[in-house]
C-alpha positions as CSV (number, residue, x, y, z in Angstrom):
1,X,41.3,42.9,-129.1
2,X,40.1,44.9,-132.1
3,X,38.0,48.1,-131.7
4,X,35.0,46.4,-133.3
5,X,35.4,43.4,-131.0
6,X,34.9,45.5,-127.9
7,X,31.6,46.9,-129.1
8,X,28.1,45.8,-127.9
9,X,28.2,43.0,-130.5
10,X,30.3,42.2,-133.5
11,X,29.7,44.8,-136.1
12,X,28.2,43.5,-139.4
13,X,28.6,45.6,-142.5
14,X,27.3,44.9,-146.0
15,X,28.7,46.4,-149.2
16,X,26.0,46.9,-151.8
17,X,26.4,48.1,-155.4
18,X,27.9,47.4,-158.8
19,X,31.5,47.6,-157.6
20,X,34.8,46.0,-158.4
21,X,36.1,44.4,-155.2
22,X,39.7,44.6,-156.4
23,X,39.6,48.4,-156.8
24,X,42.1,49.8,-154.3
25,X,39.8,52.0,-152.2
26,X,37.3,49.2,-151.8
27,X,39.9,46.5,-151.2
28,X,41.6,48.6,-148.5
29,X,38.3,49.2,-146.7
30,X,37.2,45.6,-146.8
31,X,40.5,44.2,-145.7
32,X,40.8,46.9,-143.1
33,X,37.4,46.2,-141.6
34,X,38.0,42.5,-141.5
35,X,41.4,43.0,-139.8
36,X,39.5,44.9,-137.1
37,X,37.0,42.1,-136.5
38,X,34.1,43.4,-138.5
39,X,32.0,40.9,-140.4
40,X,31.8,42.0,-144.1
41,X,29.0,40.8,-146.4
42,X,28.5,41.6,-150.0
43,X,25.4,42.4,-152.1
44,X,27.2,42.9,-155.4
45,X,26.0,43.0,-159.0
46,X,28.1,43.4,-162.1
47,X,29.0,46.9,-163.3
48,X,27.1,47.9,-166.4
49,X,24.8,50.7,-167.7
50,X,23.0,52.7,-165.1
51,X,19.6,51.1,-166.0
52,X,21.0,47.6,-165.8
53,X,22.9,48.0,-162.6
54,X,19.8,49.5,-160.8
55,X,17.6,46.7,-162.2
56,X,20.1,44.0,-161.1
57,X,20.4,45.6,-157.7
58,X,16.6,45.6,-157.1
59,X,16.4,42.0,-158.3
60,X,19.2,41.0,-155.9
61,X,17.8,42.8,-152.9
62,X,14.3,41.4,-153.4
63,X,15.6,37.9,-153.4
64,X,18.1,38.4,-150.6
65,X,17.3,41.0,-147.9
66,X,20.3,42.7,-146.3
67,X,21.1,41.5,-142.8
68,X,23.6,44.0,-141.4
69,X,24.1,46.8,-138.9
70,X,25.2,49.2,-141.6
71,X,25.2,49.2,-145.4
72,X,28.2,50.8,-147.3
73,X,27.6,51.8,-150.9
74,X,31.2,51.9,-152.2
75,X,33.1,54.0,-154.7
76,X,31.6,54.8,-158.1
77,X,28.2,53.3,-157.1
78,X,26.2,56.5,-157.2
79,X,23.3,54.9,-159.2
80,X,22.7,52.2,-156.6
81,X,22.3,54.5,-153.5
82,X,18.6,55.1,-154.0
83,X,17.8,51.5,-154.8
84,X,19.6,50.3,-151.6
85,X,17.7,52.9,-149.6
86,X,14.4,51.4,-150.6
87,X,15.4,48.0,-149.3
88,X,17.4,48.9,-146.2
89,X,16.2,51.2,-143.4
90,X,19.2,51.1,-141.2
91,X,22.2,53.5,-141.5
92,X,23.3,53.9,-145.1
93,X,26.8,55.1,-145.8
94,X,28.0,56.3,-149.2
95,X,31.6,56.5,-150.2
96,X,31.5,58.2,-153.6
97,X,35.2,58.8,-154.0
98,X,34.5,61.1,-156.9
99,X,31.8,63.3,-158.3
100,X,30.4,61.9,-161.6
101,X,29.7,65.4,-162.8
102,X,33.2,66.7,-162.0
103,X,34.9,63.7,-163.6
104,X,32.7,63.2,-166.8
105,X,32.0,66.9,-167.6
106,X,35.0,68.8,-166.3
107,X,37.8,66.2,-166.6
108,X,36.8,64.0,-169.5
109,X,34.7,66.7,-171.2
110,X,32.3,64.0,-172.4
111,X,29.6,66.6,-172.8
112,X,29.1,70.4,-172.5
113,X,28.8,72.0,-169.1
114,X,25.2,73.0,-169.7
115,X,24.1,69.8,-171.6
116,X,21.5,67.4,-170.6
117,X,24.3,64.9,-169.8
118,X,25.8,67.4,-167.4
119,X,22.5,68.1,-165.7
120,X,21.8,64.4,-165.3
121,X,25.2,63.6,-163.8
122,X,24.9,66.5,-161.4
123,X,21.5,65.2,-160.4
124,X,22.8,61.7,-159.8
125,X,25.6,63.1,-157.6
126,X,23.3,65.3,-155.6
127,X,20.6,62.7,-155.1
128,X,23.0,60.0,-154.0
129,X,24.8,62.3,-151.5
130,X,21.5,63.5,-150.0
131,X,19.8,60.1,-149.8
132,X,22.7,58.5,-147.8
133,X,22.7,59.0,-144.0
134,X,26.4,59.5,-144.0
135,X,29.0,60.3,-146.7
136,X,32.7,59.5,-146.7
137,X,35.2,61.8,-148.4
138,X,38.9,61.1,-149.0
139,X,40.1,64.6,-148.1
140,X,38.9,67.8,-146.4
141,X,39.0,69.5,-149.8
142,X,36.7,66.9,-151.3
143,X,34.4,67.3,-148.3
144,X,34.2,71.0,-148.8
145,X,33.4,70.4,-152.5
146,X,30.4,68.2,-151.6
147,X,29.1,70.6,-149.0
148,X,29.5,73.7,-151.3
149,X,28.5,72.2,-154.6
150,X,25.7,69.9,-153.5
151,X,24.6,71.6,-150.3
152,X,25.2,68.4,-148.3
153,X,25.1,69.0,-144.5
154,X,28.7,69.2,-143.3
155,X,28.0,67.2,-140.2
156,X,27.1,64.1,-142.3
157,X,30.4,64.0,-144.3
158,X,33.4,62.4,-142.7
159,X,36.9,62.3,-144.0
160,X,38.6,58.9,-144.4
161,X,41.8,58.9,-146.3
162,X,42.4,56.5,-149.2
163,X,45.3,54.8,-147.4
164,X,47.1,51.7,-148.7
165,X,47.4,47.9,-148.3
166,X,50.2,47.4,-145.8
167,X,50.8,43.9,-146.9
168,X,51.5,44.8,-150.6
169,X,53.4,48.1,-150.1
170,X,56.3,48.0,-147.8
171,X,59.4,50.2,-147.3
172,X,62.7,49.1,-149.0
173,X,66.1,50.8,-149.2
174,X,66.6,53.3,-152.0
175,X,68.4,51.8,-155.0
176,X,71.8,53.1,-156.1
177,X,71.4,53.0,-159.9
178,X,74.0,54.5,-162.3
179,X,71.0,55.4,-164.5
180,X,68.1,56.4,-162.3
181,X,64.5,55.6,-163.1
182,X,61.7,58.2,-162.6
183,X,58.5,56.3,-162.3
184,X,54.8,56.9,-162.7
185,X,51.8,54.5,-162.8
186,X,48.2,55.3,-163.6
187,X,45.2,55.0,-165.8
188,X,46.2,58.0,-168.0
189,X,43.2,60.1,-167.2
190,X,43.2,64.0,-167.5
191,X,43.7,64.2,-163.7
192,X,47.2,62.7,-164.1
193,X,48.6,65.4,-166.4
194,X,51.0,62.9,-168.2
195,X,51.7,65.6,-170.8
196,X,53.5,67.6,-168.1
197,X,55.6,64.5,-167.2
198,X,56.6,64.0,-170.9
199,X,57.4,67.7,-171.4
200,X,59.7,67.5,-168.3
201,X,61.3,64.3,-169.8
202,X,62.0,66.3,-173.0
203,X,63.8,69.0,-171.0
204,X,65.9,66.3,-169.3
205,X,66.9,64.4,-172.4
206,X,70.5,65.8,-171.9
207,X,70.7,63.8,-168.7
208,X,71.9,60.4,-169.7
209,X,71.6,59.3,-166.0
210,X,67.8,59.7,-165.9
211,X,65.1,57.6,-167.6
212,X,61.4,57.7,-167.2
213,X,59.1,54.7,-166.9
214,X,55.3,55.2,-167.3
215,X,53.2,52.2,-166.4
216,X,49.5,51.8,-167.4
217,X,47.0,52.6,-170.0
218,X,43.8,54.7,-170.4
219,X,42.1,57.5,-172.3
220,X,45.2,59.7,-173.0
221,X,47.7,56.9,-173.4
222,X,47.6,56.8,-177.2
223,X,48.0,60.6,-177.5
224,X,50.9,60.6,-174.9
225,X,52.7,57.7,-176.7
226,X,52.3,59.6,-180.0
227,X,53.7,62.8,-178.4
228,X,56.7,60.9,-177.2
229,X,57.3,59.4,-180.6
230,X,57.0,62.8,-182.4
231,X,59.4,64.4,-179.9
232,X,61.8,61.6,-180.1
233,X,61.8,61.0,-176.4
234,X,64.2,58.1,-176.1
235,X,64.5,58.5,-172.4
236,X,60.8,57.4,-171.9
237,X,59.5,53.8,-171.7
238,X,55.8,53.0,-171.8
239,X,55.0,49.8,-169.9
240,X,51.6,48.0,-169.9
241,X,49.6,47.7,-166.7
242,X,51.2,45.4,-164.1
243,X,49.3,43.2,-161.7
244,X,48.3,45.0,-158.5
245,X,50.2,42.4,-156.5
246,X,53.4,43.3,-158.3
247,X,53.1,47.0,-158.1
248,X,54.9,47.4,-154.8
249,X,58.0,45.7,-156.2
250,X,57.9,47.8,-159.3
251,X,57.7,51.1,-157.3
252,X,60.6,49.9,-155.1
253,X,62.8,49.7,-158.2
254,X,62.3,53.4,-158.9
255,X,64.6,56.2,-157.7
256,X,62.0,58.9,-157.9
257,X,58.2,58.7,-158.1
258,X,55.8,61.1,-159.8
259,X,52.3,61.9,-158.6
260,X,49.7,63.9,-160.5
261,X,50.0,67.1,-162.5
262,X,46.6,67.6,-164.1
263,X,45.0,71.1,-164.2
264,X,41.5,69.9,-163.6
265,X,39.5,70.9,-160.6
266,X,39.5,67.3,-159.3
267,X,43.3,67.3,-159.2
268,X,43.1,69.9,-156.4
269,X,40.7,67.8,-154.3
270,X,42.3,64.3,-154.1
271,X,45.4,62.5,-152.7
272,X,45.5,59.7,-155.2
273,X,46.3,56.0,-154.5
274,X,49.8,56.3,-156.0
275,X,50.9,58.9,-153.4
276,X,50.1,56.6,-150.5
277,X,51.8,53.7,-152.4
278,X,55.0,55.7,-153.0
279,X,55.1,56.8,-149.4
280,X,54.4,53.3,-148.1
281,X,57.4,52.0,-150.2
282,X,59.6,54.9,-148.8
283,X,60.2,56.6,-152.1
284,X,61.0,60.3,-152.8
285,X,58.2,61.8,-154.8
286,X,57.2,64.9,-156.7
287,X,53.6,65.9,-157.2
288,X,51.4,68.9,-157.9
289,X,51.0,71.5,-155.1
290,X,47.3,71.3,-154.1
291,X,45.2,72.0,-151.0
292,X,44.4,68.3,-150.7
293,X,48.1,67.1,-150.7
294,X,48.9,69.7,-148.1
295,X,46.4,68.2,-145.7
296,X,48.8,65.3,-145.2
297,X,52.2,66.1,-146.7
298,X,54.6,69.0,-146.3
299,X,56.7,70.5,-149.1
300,X,60.5,69.9,-148.6
301,X,59.7,67.7,-145.6
302,X,58.2,64.5,-147.0
303,X,57.5,65.5,-150.6
304,X,58.5,68.0,-153.2
305,X,55.6,70.0,-154.5
306,X,55.4,72.0,-157.7
307,X,53.0,73.7,-160.0
308,X,51.9,71.7,-163.1
309,X,54.7,73.1,-165.1
310,X,57.3,71.0,-167.0
311,X,60.2,73.2,-166.1
312,X,59.3,73.2,-162.4
313,X,58.9,69.4,-162.5
314,X,62.2,68.9,-164.3
315,X,64.0,71.1,-161.7
316,X,62.7,69.1,-158.8
317,X,63.6,65.8,-160.4
318,X,67.1,67.1,-160.9
319,X,67.3,68.2,-157.3
320,X,66.5,64.6,-156.2
321,X,68.9,63.1,-158.6
322,X,71.8,65.4,-157.5
323,X,71.1,65.3,-153.8
324,X,70.7,61.7,-152.7
325,X,70.6,62.9,-149.1
326,X,67.5,65.0,-149.8
327,X,65.9,62.1,-151.6
328,X,66.6,59.7,-148.8
329,X,65.3,62.1,-146.1
330,X,62.1,62.8,-148.0
331,X,61.5,59.1,-148.5
332,X,61.9,58.3,-144.8
333,X,59.6,61.1,-143.8
334,X,57.0,60.2,-146.3
335,X,56.9,56.6,-145.0
336,X,56.7,57.9,-141.4
337,X,53.7,60.1,-142.4
338,X,51.6,57.1,-143.6
339,X,53.0,54.2,-141.6
340,X,51.1,54.3,-138.3
341,X,47.5,55.0,-139.2
342,X,47.0,54.9,-142.9
343,X,47.6,51.3,-143.9
344,X,44.5,49.1,-144.4
345,X,44.4,48.2,-140.7
346,X,44.4,51.8,-139.6
347,X,41.8,52.8,-142.2
348,X,39.6,49.9,-141.1
349,X,40.0,50.9,-137.5
350,X,38.9,54.5,-138.4
351,X,35.8,53.3,-140.4
352,X,34.9,50.7,-137.8
353,X,34.8,53.4,-135.1
354,X,32.5,55.5,-137.2
355,X,30.2,52.6,-138.1
356,X,30.0,51.4,-134.5
357,X,28.9,54.9,-133.5
358,X,26.3,55.1,-136.2
359,X,24.7,51.7,-135.9
């Protein structure tokens, strides 16, 4: 019997906000809760401008009151927290996943650090975090950031890792390619540090047995593709986004997987989706050495960590290419690290236990 099924009555959770159900963090939580016997309802409006999403949320909740034990406002829905609070007096949980201020001002640099835009985003973050009864953070490092930056009470912030969908990402044997593929996927945001990957690829052009495959698109994609053309990087292939359902198979075709190498503050706070996906597929990986990654993974045990430096990255890629025993051992340990409790069922069980305590 599921954890939720043994409670006083079947736990009922409502997600509320302008969210995308297919986004990985949200999908893992919903499928995980349902796998643990939790009833999940949705009070969802289309993502749009802050004014429109708040207006649509108010209109929806006036016409359809929430009937649930707990409301979860999911990732990226900072603007909706206050609206939901006005219409629901039970336990309200917010899973921000990111700080809008940190992402927009420090990562994307969409406005100056002391601009009106910066102040407004900081205020949106702070207000949403304080209005919620409970806050979820994906790492201890992110929890400390919320507590230190926004003065959120530490005892209302609970760490729930991002995890992965255990049905879509499964371990497979390492390939034995004559020409190995070093793979990366992502949305080409500053956090990813794709420029470091390309600079490492340039250093490894002499290796005819190594190719790079970069999947995705996003803000820095055009600049990165231009850099590759200008440098004549014939060992790099840019591939458009692939459907989420096909991503596991694509990762399983890679010999080595690359995480993030950005030099932004946020890069030090997160363990991104891709790291869980690589580990779930039992692939050797290299990523930036950060406080967050060390919460779960150990250097030289289940991952190779390095500074965001092209030479350091190139050296670690070559180690994995030239020592297949090391690569296989890291891959097996990485899978063992995430296999038991961090698939969607484990994440759902973790959240269901918290929600049952709070209702």
